[in-house]
C-alpha positions in Angstrom: 311.7 -8.2 -174.8 308.2 -8.9 -172.8 309.9 -7.3 -169.8 309.9 -4.3 -171.8 306.1 -4.4 -172.6 305.1 -2.8 -169.5 307.6 0.1 -169.5 306.8 1.0 -173.0 303.0 0.7 -172.0 303.8 2.8 -168.8 305.3 5.2 -171.3 302.6 5.4 -173.9 300.2 6.4 -171.4 302.4 8.9 -169.8 302.7 10.3 -173.5 299.0 10.3 -174.1 298.2 11.8 -170.6 300.4 14.9 -171.3 299.0 15.4 -175.2 295.7 15.3 -174.1 296.8 17.5 -171.3 297.9 20.1 -173.9 295.2 19.7 -176.1 292.6 20.0 -173.4 294.1 23.6 -172.0 294.8 24.6 -175.5 291.1 24.3 -176.7 290.4 26.3 -173.9 292.7 29.1 -174.8 295.4 28.5 -171.9 298.5 26.5 -173.2 300.8 25.7 -170.8 304.1 27.3 -170.8 305.6 27.6 -167.2 306.6 30.6 -166.0 310.7 30.5 -165.2 311.1 30.1 -161.6 313.1 33.4 -161.3 310.5 35.1 -163.4 308.3 33.8 -161.0 310.1 35.0 -157.9 310.2 38.7 -159.7 306.9 38.8 -160.3 306.1 38.2 -156.6 308.8 41.0 -155.3 307.4 43.1 -158.1 304.2 43.1 -156.5 305.6 43.9 -152.9 304.0 40.2 -151.6 304.0 40.6 -147.9 303.6 37.6 -145.2 299.9 36.6 -144.7 298.8 38.2 -147.8 296.8 36.1 -150.3 298.4 35.5 -153.8 296.6 33.8 -156.7 298.4 32.3 -159.5 295.8 31.9 -162.4 296.8 29.5 -164.2 299.1 27.7 -161.8 300.6 24.7 -163.9 303.1 23.1 -161.9 302.6 25.5 -158.6 306.0 27.3 -159.1 304.6 30.6 -158.3 302.8 29.2 -155.5 305.5 27.7 -153.9 307.5 30.9 -154.3 305.0 32.9 -152.8 304.6 30.6 -149.8 308.2 29.9 -149.0 309.9 32.9 -149.9 307.4 35.8 -149.1 304.9 33.8 -146.2 302.1 34.5 -148.7 299.0 32.5 -148.6 298.6 30.9 -151.9 295.9 29.7 -154.1 296.3 28.3 -157.8 293.5 27.9 -160.0 294.4 25.5 -162.8 292.4 23.8 -165.9 294.8 21.0 -166.6 293.4 17.9 -164.4 297.0 16.4 -165.0 298.9 19.7 -163.6 296.0 20.3 -160.6 296.7 16.7 -159.4 300.8 16.9 -159.6 300.7 20.4 -157.8 298.6 18.7 -155.2 301.0 15.9 -154.8 303.6 18.6 -154.3 301.6 20.6 -151.5 301.6 16.9 -149.5 305.5 16.0 -150.3 306.6 19.9 -149.6 304.4 20.2 -146.3 302.7 23.5 -147.2 299.1 22.1 -147.1 298.6 25.0 -144.4 299.9 27.7 -146.6 299.6 26.6 -150.8 295.9 25.3 -152.1 295.3 24.6 -155.7 291.4 24.8 -157.0 290.7 22.8 -160.2 288.8 24.8 -162.8 288.4 27.4 -165.0 289.7 31.0 -163.8 286.8 32.8 -164.6 284.6 30.8 -162.8 286.4 31.4 -159.8 285.9 34.1 -157.0 288.8 36.3 -156.7 287.6 38.5 -154.3 290.1 37.3 -151.3 293.2 38.1 -153.3 295.6 40.7 -152.5 297.9 39.8 -155.2 297.0 38.0 -158.8 299.8 36.5 -161.1 299.1 35.3 -164.7 300.9 34.5 -167.7 298.2 34.4 -170.2 297.6 35.0 -173.5 296.1 38.2 -174.6 292.9 37.5 -175.5 292.7 35.7 -172.2 293.9 38.9 -170.3 291.4 41.3 -172.3 288.4 38.8 -171.1 290.0 38.6 -167.5 290.0 42.7 -167.2 286.4 42.6 -166.3 286.2 40.2 -163.4 289.7 41.8 -161.8 288.1 44.9 -161.7 284.8 43.6 -160.3 286.1 41.5 -157.6 289.5 42.3 -156.6 289.9 45.0 -153.5 291.1 48.4 -154.1 294.7 48.4 -153.7 294.9 44.7 -154.8 298.0 44.1 -157.3 298.2 42.4 -160.8 301.2 41.4 -162.3 301.3 39.8 -165.9 304.0 37.8 -167.4 304.9 38.8 -171.4 301.3 40.1 -171.9 300.3 43.4 -170.8 296.1 44.1 -170.0 295.1 46.7 -172.8 293.8 49.8 -171.5 295.4 49.8 -168.2 298.1 51.6 -167.4 301.2 49.7 -165.2 302.0 51.1 -162.3 305.6 49.6 -162.5 307.3 47.7 -165.7 310.3 45.5 -166.1 311.0 45.7 -169.7 313.8 43.1 -169.8 311.5 40.3 -167.9 308.6 42.0 -169.3 306.8 42.2 -166.3 303.6 44.4 -166.0 302.4 45.6 -162.6 299.2 47.1 -162.1 297.2 48.5 -158.8 293.2 48.0 -158.8 291.3 50.8 -157.1 289.2 53.4 -159.0 290.8 53.0 -162.2 293.3 50.0 -162.8 295.0 51.8 -165.3 
């Protein structure tokens, strides 16, 4: 019985960290719902990501879209993640997968980060966050930058392409994104 105490203690700590992580991001309007890997790949393909382009994943979670952008599309991938637990996890994966020169993740609120170097932005955010994000994207992204949203569209913007089956919306910024 005494041998199990350290294991039980560690499990309780991990569950506590996970709960704090969920509460922290949910309280900031960005609960973590991971994008399925195949959907992340489809988002990048829909945006026409080319080698060397800068792909920013806003609310990058465990980094799955970042790693797909780097490995399958040859992009320079930047994630912005609010959750310190997922940020640290992604940092560890960057090291383990040996993609330090191609993938980086920034810890912080996406609204406080500079997006001006992005060629492609991927998001899986709630509608209220998308509505807030529209102004930032319009102000910071260069003409021709592409934005792909999963599940939720940007109100008032007209997508240049829609994948109804996977609920993907592609927008092109420039003059008028919609």
